[in-house]
RODO-2510 file (C-alpha; in nm, 4 decimals, decimal comma):
residues 99
     n   res          X          Y          Z
     1     q     0,0000     0,0000     0,0000
     2     k     0,2797     0,2418     0,0871
     3     i     0,4599     0,1793    -0,2406
     4     n     0,1383     0,2333    -0,4340
     5     a     0,0789     0,5602    -0,2476
     6     i     0,4302     0,6773    -0,3362
     7     r     0,3844     0,5729    -0,6990
     8     e     0,0671     0,7797    -0,7198
     9     g     0,1817     1,0744    -0,5065
    10     w     0,5119     1,1162    -0,6876
    11     r     0,3587     1,0214    -1,0220
    12     h     0,6161     0,7490    -1,0641
    13     p     0,4119     0,4452    -1,1754
    14     n     0,7193     0,2321    -1,2518
    15     l     0,8699     0,2614    -0,9029
    16     r     0,9972    -0,0748    -0,7796
    17     v     1,1467    -0,1798    -0,4495
    18     s     1,4807    -0,3506    -0,4995
    19     g     1,5775    -0,3783    -0,1355
    20     i     1,5048    -0,3013     0,2262
    21     l     1,7731    -0,1361     0,4362
    22     v     1,7212    -0,1778     0,8097
    23     t     1,8771     0,1167     0,9954
    24     k     1,9281     0,2146     1,3596
    25     m     1,9237    -0,1532     1,4581
    26     d     2,0056    -0,2029     1,8247
    27     k     2,0584    -0,5715     1,9006
    28     r     2,0219    -0,4978     2,2719
    29     v     1,6548    -0,4099     2,2193
    30     r     1,4380    -0,7208     2,2133
    31     g     1,1749    -0,5513     1,9954
    32     h     1,4336    -0,4703     1,7280
    33     n     1,5452    -0,8332     1,7148
    34     q     1,1869    -0,9574     1,6976
    35     l     1,0967    -0,7195     1,4153
    36     l     1,4082    -0,8120     1,2194
    37     e     1,3360    -1,1842     1,2595
    38     e     0,9752    -1,1325     1,1484
    39     l     1,0948    -0,9392     0,8462
    40     k     1,3543    -1,2043     0,7578
    41     s     1,0977    -1,4832     0,7866
    42     h     0,8475    -1,3078     0,5585
    43     q     0,8222    -1,4952     0,2286
    44     v     0,8717    -1,1887     0,0077
    45     l     1,0144    -0,9147     0,2283
    46     g     1,2798    -1,1401     0,3792
    47     r     1,4463    -1,1761     0,0398
    48     l     1,4598    -0,7985    -0,0028
    49     i     1,6745    -0,7230     0,3013
    50     c     1,9946    -0,5818     0,1570
    51     g     2,1596    -0,4702     0,4779
    52     v     2,1351    -0,3956     0,8478
    53     i     2,2957    -0,0783     0,9809
    54     p     2,3449    -0,0695     1,3575
    55     a     2,2433     0,2204     1,5780
    56     n     2,5609     0,4186     1,6358
    57     e     2,6379     0,7514     1,8047
    58     a     2,8941     0,8295     1,5374
    59     v     2,6096     0,8811     1,2884
    60     t     2,4599     1,1592     1,5020
    61     y     2,7954     1,3189     1,5782
    62     s     2,9066     1,3183     1,2150
    63     h     2,5783     1,4835     1,1161
    64     h     2,6230     1,7592     1,3751
    65     r     2,9767     1,8245     1,2516
    66     n     2,8615     1,8285     0,8877
    67     q     3,0987     1,5453     0,8061
    68     s     3,0377     1,2184     0,6325
    69     l     3,0292     0,9221     0,8642
    70     f     3,3337     0,7824     0,6842
    71     t     3,5300     1,1012     0,7546
    72     y     3,4149     1,1390     1,1141
    73     d     3,4789     0,7804     1,2244
    74     p     3,5663     0,5271     0,9550
    75     r     3,6040     0,2549     1,2211
    76     a     3,2530     0,2977     1,3630
    77     a     3,0229    -0,0022     1,3320
    78     a     2,7808     0,1961     1,1156
    79     s     3,0652     0,3079     0,8853
    80     k     3,1728    -0,0510     0,8341
    81     a     2,8154    -0,1646     0,7708
    82     y     2,7543     0,1122     0,5155
    83     a     3,0859     0,0326     0,3436
    84     q     2,9858    -0,3344     0,3158
    85     l     2,6487    -0,2317     0,1744
    86     v     2,8097    -0,0065    -0,0864
    87     g     3,0459    -0,2854    -0,1910
    88     r     2,7627    -0,5360    -0,2185
    89     l     2,5465    -0,2959    -0,4219
    90     a     2,8379    -0,2051    -0,6494
    91     r     2,8988    -0,5729    -0,7236
    92     q     2,5280    -0,6305    -0,7785
    93     f     2,4748    -0,3393    -1,0157
    94     f     2,8151    -0,3026    -1,1802
    95     g     2,9686    -0,6485    -1,1573
    96     k     3,3024    -0,7377    -1,0123
    97     r     3,5806    -0,4823    -1,0074
    98     g     3,7710    -0,4709    -1,3341
    99     e     3,4973    -0,6156    -1,5511
***
């Protein structure tokens, strides 16, 4: 329903969902884990999960300093997760490096 509303509202009838990115995931919160497991077990939506980005203070701090997360703290858990996502998407859409 949400996708259809966006298609109509933005007048973009060919809009397709190619992935679901779970952000601000805190494994210490039972509700987060339950929701993620429900999403993963869903017959259709579970296959669309393309990444899980953990909740991380570095994201907030980098935003307040007007810096990219990679500049502010490249070793932060969220930085590493985003870097893995970018690599995976690059391989998916552009093939292996050098091809």
